[in-house]
mmCIF file of the N, C-alpha and C atoms, coordinates in Angstrom:
data_MODEL
# 
_entry.id   MODEL 
# 
loop_
_atom_site.group_PDB 
_atom_site.id 
_atom_site.type_symbol 
_atom_site.label_atom_id 
_atom_site.label_alt_id 
_atom_site.label_comp_id 
_atom_site.label_asym_id 
_atom_site.label_entity_id 
_atom_site.label_seq_id 
_atom_site.pdbx_PDB_ins_code 
_atom_site.Cartn_x 
_atom_site.Cartn_y 
_atom_site.Cartn_z 
_atom_site.occupancy 
_atom_site.B_iso_or_equiv 
_atom_site.pdbx_formal_charge 
_atom_site.auth_seq_id 
_atom_site.auth_comp_id 
_atom_site.auth_asym_id 
_atom_site.auth_atom_id 
_atom_site.pdbx_PDB_model_num 
ATOM 1   N N  . UNK A 1 1  ? 8.638   -0.854  0.790  1.00 0.00 ? 1  UNK A N  1 
ATOM 2   C CA . UNK A 1 1  ? 6.943   -1.455  -0.019 1.00 0.00 ? 1  UNK A CA 1 
ATOM 3   C C  . UNK A 1 1  ? 6.175   -1.027  0.996  1.00 0.00 ? 1  UNK A C  1 
ATOM 4   N N  . UNK A 1 2  ? 6.308   -0.798  2.390  1.00 0.00 ? 2  UNK A N  1 
ATOM 5   C CA . UNK A 1 2  ? 5.090   -0.507  2.796  1.00 0.00 ? 2  UNK A CA 1 
ATOM 6   C C  . UNK A 1 2  ? 5.235   1.033   3.028  1.00 0.00 ? 2  UNK A C  1 
ATOM 7   N N  . UNK A 1 3  ? 6.556   1.584   3.007  1.00 0.00 ? 3  UNK A N  1 
ATOM 8   C CA . UNK A 1 3  ? 6.863   3.259   2.832  1.00 0.00 ? 3  UNK A CA 1 
ATOM 9   C C  . UNK A 1 3  ? 6.059   3.483   1.630  1.00 0.00 ? 3  UNK A C  1 
ATOM 10  N N  . UNK A 1 4  ? 6.018   3.194   0.566  1.00 0.00 ? 4  UNK A N  1 
ATOM 11  C CA . UNK A 1 4  ? 5.226   3.336   -0.712 1.00 0.00 ? 4  UNK A CA 1 
ATOM 12  C C  . UNK A 1 4  ? 3.830   3.533   -0.960 1.00 0.00 ? 4  UNK A C  1 
ATOM 13  N N  . UNK A 1 5  ? 3.212   2.262   0.224  1.00 0.00 ? 5  UNK A N  1 
ATOM 14  C CA . UNK A 1 5  ? 1.721   1.795   0.537  1.00 0.00 ? 5  UNK A CA 1 
ATOM 15  C C  . UNK A 1 5  ? 1.410   3.392   1.237  1.00 0.00 ? 5  UNK A C  1 
ATOM 16  N N  . UNK A 1 6  ? 2.219   3.491   2.183  1.00 0.00 ? 6  UNK A N  1 
ATOM 17  C CA . UNK A 1 6  ? 1.499   4.695   2.962  1.00 0.00 ? 6  UNK A CA 1 
ATOM 18  C C  . UNK A 1 6  ? 1.472   5.762   2.710  1.00 0.00 ? 6  UNK A C  1 
ATOM 19  N N  . UNK A 1 7  ? 2.929   6.204   1.806  1.00 0.00 ? 7  UNK A N  1 
ATOM 20  C CA . UNK A 1 7  ? 2.397   7.262   0.796  1.00 0.00 ? 7  UNK A CA 1 
ATOM 21  C C  . UNK A 1 7  ? 1.135   7.737   0.050  1.00 0.00 ? 7  UNK A C  1 
ATOM 22  N N  . UNK A 1 8  ? 1.203   6.597   -0.943 1.00 0.00 ? 8  UNK A N  1 
ATOM 23  C CA . UNK A 1 8  ? -0.419  6.125   -2.007 1.00 0.00 ? 8  UNK A CA 1 
ATOM 24  C C  . UNK A 1 8  ? -1.381  6.791   -1.058 1.00 0.00 ? 8  UNK A C  1 
ATOM 25  N N  . UNK A 1 9  ? -1.469  6.007   0.345  1.00 0.00 ? 9  UNK A N  1 
ATOM 26  C CA . UNK A 1 9  ? -2.748  6.484   1.585  1.00 0.00 ? 9  UNK A CA 1 
ATOM 27  C C  . UNK A 1 9  ? -2.596  7.386   1.766  1.00 0.00 ? 9  UNK A C  1 
ATOM 28  N N  . UNK A 1 10 ? -1.682  8.275   1.951  1.00 0.00 ? 10 UNK A N  1 
ATOM 29  C CA . UNK A 1 10 ? -1.657  9.603   2.571  1.00 0.00 ? 10 UNK A CA 1 
ATOM 30  C C  . UNK A 1 10 ? -1.808  10.795  1.520  1.00 0.00 ? 10 UNK A C  1 
ATOM 31  N N  . UNK A 1 11 ? -1.595  10.503  -0.471 1.00 0.00 ? 11 UNK A N  1 
ATOM 32  C CA . UNK A 1 11 ? -1.889  10.899  -1.199 1.00 0.00 ? 11 UNK A CA 1 
ATOM 33  C C  . UNK A 1 11 ? -4.006  10.944  -1.219 1.00 0.00 ? 11 UNK A C  1 
ATOM 34  N N  . UNK A 1 12 ? -3.801  9.812   -1.136 1.00 0.00 ? 12 UNK A N  1 
ATOM 35  C CA . UNK A 1 12 ? -5.319  9.717   -1.419 1.00 0.00 ? 12 UNK A CA 1 
ATOM 36  C C  . UNK A 1 12 ? -6.568  10.420  -0.281 1.00 0.00 ? 12 UNK A C  1 
ATOM 37  N N  . UNK A 1 13 ? -6.240  10.473  0.914  1.00 0.00 ? 13 UNK A N  1 
ATOM 38  C CA . UNK A 1 13 ? -6.425  10.852  1.837  1.00 0.00 ? 13 UNK A CA 1 
ATOM 39  C C  . UNK A 1 13 ? -6.413  12.850  1.407  1.00 0.00 ? 13 UNK A C  1 
ATOM 40  N N  . UNK A 1 14 ? -5.236  13.262  0.781  1.00 0.00 ? 14 UNK A N  1 
ATOM 41  C CA . UNK A 1 14 ? -5.426  14.562  0.750  1.00 0.00 ? 14 UNK A CA 1 
ATOM 42  C C  . UNK A 1 14 ? -6.219  14.624  -0.520 1.00 0.00 ? 14 UNK A C  1 
ATOM 43  N N  . UNK A 1 15 ? -6.401  14.065  -1.686 1.00 0.00 ? 15 UNK A N  1 
ATOM 44  C CA . UNK A 1 15 ? -7.214  14.097  -2.866 1.00 0.00 ? 15 UNK A CA 1 
ATOM 45  C C  . UNK A 1 15 ? -8.347  14.307  -2.119 1.00 0.00 ? 15 UNK A C  1 
ATOM 46  N N  . UNK A 1 16 ? -9.200  13.437  -1.939 1.00 0.00 ? 16 UNK A N  1 
ATOM 47  C CA . UNK A 1 16 ? -10.258 13.344  -1.137 1.00 0.00 ? 16 UNK A CA 1 
ATOM 48  C C  . UNK A 1 16 ? -10.875 14.249  -0.661 1.00 0.00 ? 16 UNK A C  1 
ATOM 49  N N  . UNK A 1 17 ? -9.911  15.018  0.804  1.00 0.00 ? 17 UNK A N  1 
ATOM 50  C CA . UNK A 1 17 ? -10.395 16.062  0.962  1.00 0.00 ? 17 UNK A CA 1 
ATOM 51  C C  . UNK A 1 17 ? -10.151 17.631  0.335  1.00 0.00 ? 17 UNK A C  1 
ATOM 52  N N  . UNK A 1 18 ? -9.562  17.242  -0.900 1.00 0.00 ? 18 UNK A N  1 
ATOM 53  C CA . UNK A 1 18 ? -9.381  18.609  -1.827 1.00 0.00 ? 18 UNK A CA 1 
ATOM 54  C C  . UNK A 1 18 ? -10.675 18.258  -2.997 1.00 0.00 ? 18 UNK A C  1 
ATOM 55  N N  . UNK A 1 19 ? -11.428 17.004  -2.842 1.00 0.00 ? 19 UNK A N  1 
ATOM 56  C CA . UNK A 1 19 ? -12.295 16.888  -4.147 1.00 0.00 ? 19 UNK A CA 1 
ATOM 57  C C  . UNK A 1 19 ? -12.251 16.506  -5.239 1.00 0.00 ? 19 UNK A C  1 
ATOM 58  N N  . UNK A 1 20 ? -10.864 15.670  -5.349 1.00 0.00 ? 20 UNK A N  1 
ATOM 59  C CA . UNK A 1 20 ? -10.013 14.731  -6.387 1.00 0.00 ? 20 UNK A CA 1 
ATOM 60  C C  . UNK A 1 20 ? -10.350 13.080  -6.147 1.00 0.00 ? 20 UNK A C  1 
ATOM 61  N N  . UNK A 1 21 ? -11.966 13.135  -6.306 1.00 0.00 ? 21 UNK A N  1 
ATOM 62  C CA . UNK A 1 21 ? -12.543 11.938  -6.115 1.00 0.00 ? 21 UNK A CA 1 
ATOM 63  C C  . UNK A 1 21 ? -11.482 10.417  -7.431 1.00 0.00 ? 21 UNK A C  1 
ATOM 64  N N  . UNK A 1 22 ? -11.598 10.588  -8.262 1.00 0.00 ? 22 UNK A N  1 
ATOM 65  C CA . UNK A 1 22 ? -10.570 10.065  -9.266 1.00 0.00 ? 22 UNK A CA 1 
ATOM 66  C C  . UNK A 1 22 ? -9.571  9.515   -9.133 1.00 0.00 ? 22 UNK A C  1 
ATOM 67  N N  . UNK A 1 23 ? -8.757  10.614  -8.535 1.00 0.00 ? 23 UNK A N  1 
ATOM 68  C CA . UNK A 1 23 ? -7.100  10.711  -8.240 1.00 0.00 ? 23 UNK A CA 1 
ATOM 69  C C  . UNK A 1 23 ? -7.054  10.113  -7.173 1.00 0.00 ? 23 UNK A C  1 
ATOM 70  N N  . UNK A 1 24 ? -8.058  9.971   -6.100 1.00 0.00 ? 24 UNK A N  1 
ATOM 71  C CA . UNK A 1 24 ? -8.131  9.597   -4.991 1.00 0.00 ? 24 UNK A CA 1 
ATOM 72  C C  . UNK A 1 24 ? -8.656  7.800   -4.475 1.00 0.00 ? 24 UNK A C  1 
ATOM 73  N N  . UNK A 1 25 ? -9.561  7.177   -5.358 1.00 0.00 ? 25 UNK A N  1 
ATOM 74  C CA . UNK A 1 25 ? -9.603  6.086   -5.706 1.00 0.00 ? 25 UNK A CA 1 
ATOM 75  C C  . UNK A 1 25 ? -8.269  5.408   -6.289 1.00 0.00 ? 25 UNK A C  1 
ATOM 76  N N  . UNK A 1 26 ? -8.104  6.089   -7.328 1.00 0.00 ? 26 UNK A N  1 
ATOM 77  C CA . UNK A 1 26 ? -6.636  5.276   -8.085 1.00 0.00 ? 26 UNK A CA 1 
ATOM 78  C C  . UNK A 1 26 ? -5.455  5.473   -6.926 1.00 0.00 ? 26 UNK A C  1 
ATOM 79  N N  . UNK A 1 27 ? -5.259  6.367   -6.295 1.00 0.00 ? 27 UNK A N  1 
ATOM 80  C CA . UNK A 1 27 ? -4.143  6.096   -5.159 1.00 0.00 ? 27 UNK A CA 1 
ATOM 81  C C  . UNK A 1 27 ? -4.603  4.790   -3.876 1.00 0.00 ? 27 UNK A C  1 
ATOM 82  N N  . UNK A 1 28 ? -5.840  4.806   -3.737 1.00 0.00 ? 28 UNK A N  1 
ATOM 83  C CA . UNK A 1 28 ? -6.046  4.454   -2.581 1.00 0.00 ? 28 UNK A CA 1 
ATOM 84  C C  . UNK A 1 28 ? -6.199  2.684   -3.419 1.00 0.00 ? 28 UNK A C  1 
ATOM 85  N N  . UNK A 1 29 ? -6.578  2.406   -4.630 1.00 0.00 ? 29 UNK A N  1 
ATOM 86  C CA . UNK A 1 29 ? -6.263  1.257   -4.900 1.00 0.00 ? 29 UNK A CA 1 
ATOM 87  C C  . UNK A 1 29 ? -4.881  1.126   -4.957 1.00 0.00 ? 29 UNK A C  1 
ATOM 88  N N  . UNK A 1 30 ? -3.863  1.407   -5.711 1.00 0.00 ? 30 UNK A N  1 
ATOM 89  C CA . UNK A 1 30 ? -2.642  1.339   -5.267 1.00 0.00 ? 30 UNK A CA 1 
ATOM 90  C C  . UNK A 1 30 ? -1.911  1.299   -4.000 1.00 0.00 ? 30 UNK A C  1 
ATOM 91  N N  . UNK A 1 31 ? -2.390  1.788   -2.638 1.00 0.00 ? 31 UNK A N  1 
ATOM 92  C CA . UNK A 1 31 ? -1.458  1.420   -2.013 1.00 0.00 ? 31 UNK A CA 1 
ATOM 93  C C  . UNK A 1 31 ? -2.585  0.183   -1.369 1.00 0.00 ? 31 UNK A C  1 
ATOM 94  N N  . UNK A 1 32 ? -3.723  0.282   -1.673 1.00 0.00 ? 32 UNK A N  1 
ATOM 95  C CA . UNK A 1 32 ? -4.100  -1.680  -1.308 1.00 0.00 ? 32 UNK A CA 1 
ATOM 96  C C  . UNK A 1 32 ? -3.155  -2.311  -2.186 1.00 0.00 ? 32 UNK A C  1 
ATOM 97  N N  . UNK A 1 33 ? -3.049  -2.537  -3.101 1.00 0.00 ? 33 UNK A N  1 
ATOM 98  C CA . UNK A 1 33 ? -2.458  -3.189  -3.990 1.00 0.00 ? 33 UNK A CA 1 
ATOM 99  C C  . UNK A 1 33 ? -0.822  -3.794  -3.526 1.00 0.00 ? 33 UNK A C  1 
ATOM 100 N N  . UNK A 1 34 ? -0.029  -2.348  -3.095 1.00 0.00 ? 34 UNK A N  1 
ATOM 101 C CA . UNK A 1 34 ? 0.943   -2.168  -2.621 1.00 0.00 ? 34 UNK A CA 1 
ATOM 102 C C  . UNK A 1 34 ? 1.294   -2.825  -0.650 1.00 0.00 ? 34 UNK A C  1 
ATOM 103 N N  . UNK A 1 35 ? 0.112   -2.604  -0.365 1.00 0.00 ? 35 UNK A N  1 
ATOM 104 C CA . UNK A 1 35 ? 0.087   -3.283  1.255  1.00 0.00 ? 35 UNK A CA 1 
ATOM 105 C C  . UNK A 1 35 ? -0.074  -5.216  1.054  1.00 0.00 ? 35 UNK A C  1 
ATOM 106 N N  . UNK A 1 36 ? -1.155  -5.210  -0.100 1.00 0.00 ? 36 UNK A N  1 
ATOM 107 C CA . UNK A 1 36 ? -1.249  -6.696  -0.026 1.00 0.00 ? 36 UNK A CA 1 
ATOM 108 C C  . UNK A 1 36 ? 0.424   -7.465  -0.152 1.00 0.00 ? 36 UNK A C  1 
ATOM 109 N N  . UNK A 1 37 ? 0.502   -6.859  -1.576 1.00 0.00 ? 37 UNK A N  1 
ATOM 110 C CA . UNK A 1 37 ? 2.284   -7.463  -1.862 1.00 0.00 ? 37 UNK A CA 1 
ATOM 111 C C  . UNK A 1 37 ? 3.462   -7.331  -0.564 1.00 0.00 ? 37 UNK A C  1 
ATOM 112 N N  . UNK A 1 38 ? 3.266   -6.279  0.165  1.00 0.00 ? 38 UNK A N  1 
ATOM 113 C CA . UNK A 1 38 ? 4.238   -6.104  0.862  1.00 0.00 ? 38 UNK A CA 1 
ATOM 114 C C  . UNK A 1 38 ? 3.491   -7.277  2.391  1.00 0.00 ? 38 UNK A C  1 
ATOM 115 N N  . UNK A 1 39 ? 2.555   -7.330  2.640  1.00 0.00 ? 39 UNK A N  1 
ATOM 116 C CA . UNK A 1 39 ? 1.824   -8.781  3.229  1.00 0.00 ? 39 UNK A CA 1 
ATOM 117 C C  . UNK A 1 39 ? 2.706   -9.807  3.057  1.00 0.00 ? 39 UNK A C  1 
ATOM 118 N N  . UNK A 1 40 ? 2.063   -10.438 1.723  1.00 0.00 ? 40 UNK A N  1 
ATOM 119 C CA . UNK A 1 40 ? 2.491   -11.520 0.957  1.00 0.00 ? 40 UNK A CA 1 
ATOM 120 C C  . UNK A 1 40 ? 4.195   -11.873 1.096  1.00 0.00 ? 40 UNK A C  1 
ATOM 121 N N  . UNK A 1 41 ? 5.037   -10.369 0.795  1.00 0.00 ? 41 UNK A N  1 
ATOM 122 C CA . UNK A 1 41 ? 6.257   -10.609 1.071  1.00 0.00 ? 41 UNK A CA 1 
ATOM 123 C C  . UNK A 1 41 ? 7.229   -11.041 2.350  1.00 0.00 ? 41 UNK A C  1 
ATOM 124 N N  . UNK A 1 42 ? 5.870   -9.955  3.184  1.00 0.00 ? 42 UNK A N  1 
ATOM 125 C CA . UNK A 1 42 ? 6.538   -10.528 4.764  1.00 0.00 ? 42 UNK A CA 1 
ATOM 126 C C  . UNK A 1 42 ? 6.254   -11.636 5.500  1.00 0.00 ? 42 UNK A C  1 
ATOM 127 N N  . UNK A 1 43 ? 4.942   -12.280 4.871  1.00 0.00 ? 43 UNK A N  1 
ATOM 128 C CA . UNK A 1 43 ? 4.900   -13.679 5.527  1.00 0.00 ? 43 UNK A CA 1 
ATOM 129 C C  . UNK A 1 43 ? 5.727   -14.615 4.733  1.00 0.00 ? 43 UNK A C  1 
ATOM 130 N N  . UNK A 1 44 ? 6.242   -14.566 3.253  1.00 0.00 ? 44 UNK A N  1 
ATOM 131 C CA . UNK A 1 44 ? 7.122   -15.830 2.421  1.00 0.00 ? 44 UNK A CA 1 
ATOM 132 C C  . UNK A 1 44 ? 7.959   -15.075 3.392  1.00 0.00 ? 44 UNK A C  1 
ATOM 133 N N  . UNK A 1 45 ? 8.872   -14.189 3.927  1.00 0.00 ? 45 UNK A N  1 
ATOM 134 C CA . UNK A 1 45 ? 10.402  -14.445 4.128  1.00 0.00 ? 45 UNK A CA 1 
ATOM 135 C C  . UNK A 1 45 ? 10.442  -14.772 5.521  1.00 0.00 ? 45 UNK A C  1 
ATOM 136 N N  . UNK A 1 46 ? 9.401   -14.208 6.494  1.00 0.00 ? 46 UNK A N  1 
ATOM 137 C CA . UNK A 1 46 ? 9.355   -15.303 7.383  1.00 0.00 ? 46 UNK A CA 1 
ATOM 138 C C  . UNK A 1 46 ? 9.229   -16.733 7.701  1.00 0.00 ? 46 UNK A C  1 
ATOM 139 N N  . UNK A 1 47 ? 8.143   -17.092 6.811  1.00 0.00 ? 47 UNK A N  1 
ATOM 140 C CA . UNK A 1 47 ? 8.044   -18.801 6.940  1.00 0.00 ? 47 UNK A CA 1 
ATOM 141 C C  . UNK A 1 47 ? 9.597   -19.292 6.547  1.00 0.00 ? 47 UNK A C  1 
ATOM 142 N N  . UNK A 1 48 ? 10.166  -18.559 5.159  1.00 0.00 ? 48 UNK A N  1 
ATOM 143 C CA . UNK A 1 48 ? 11.697  -19.110 4.939  1.00 0.00 ? 48 UNK A CA 1 
ATOM 144 C C  . UNK A 1 48 ? 12.587  -18.767 5.106  1.00 0.00 ? 48 UNK A C  1 
ATOM 145 N N  . UNK A 1 49 ? 12.319  -17.746 5.917  1.00 0.00 ? 49 UNK A N  1 
ATOM 146 C CA . UNK A 1 49 ? 13.781  -17.041 6.585  1.00 0.00 ? 49 UNK A CA 1 
ATOM 147 C C  . UNK A 1 49 ? 14.092  -17.889 7.791  1.00 0.00 ? 49 UNK A C  1 
ATOM 148 N N  . UNK A 1 50 ? 12.666  -18.670 8.227  1.00 0.00 ? 50 UNK A N  1 
ATOM 149 C CA . UNK A 1 50 ? 13.056  -19.355 9.614  1.00 0.00 ? 50 UNK A CA 1 
ATOM 150 C C  . UNK A 1 50 ? 14.126  -20.878 9.704  1.00 0.00 ? 50 UNK A C  1 
ATOM 151 N N  . UNK A 1 51 ? 14.633  -21.377 8.174  1.00 0.00 ? 51 UNK A N  1 
ATOM 152 C CA . UNK A 1 51 ? 15.166  -22.131 7.933  1.00 0.00 ? 51 UNK A CA 1 
ATOM 153 C C  . UNK A 1 51 ? 16.739  -21.834 8.294  1.00 0.00 ? 51 UNK A C  1 
ATOM 154 N N  . UNK A 1 52 ? 17.357  -20.768 8.223  1.00 0.00 ? 52 UNK A N  1 
ATOM 155 C CA . UNK A 1 52 ? 18.453  -20.882 8.615  1.00 0.00 ? 52 UNK A CA 1 
ATOM 156 C C  . UNK A 1 52 ? 18.621  -20.807 10.184 1.00 0.00 ? 52 UNK A C  1 
# 
């Protein structure tokens, strides 16, 4: 999931450099959402995985 967040972040940077503001904003928002989901899952697996 972190891989997809990084990919969308790179797409957002490239689109912003080329002048595509709408596409850059959309890709950046998707990257933010994926990163937050990754953090939530990583923290949950850290706490629930310690019991084993």
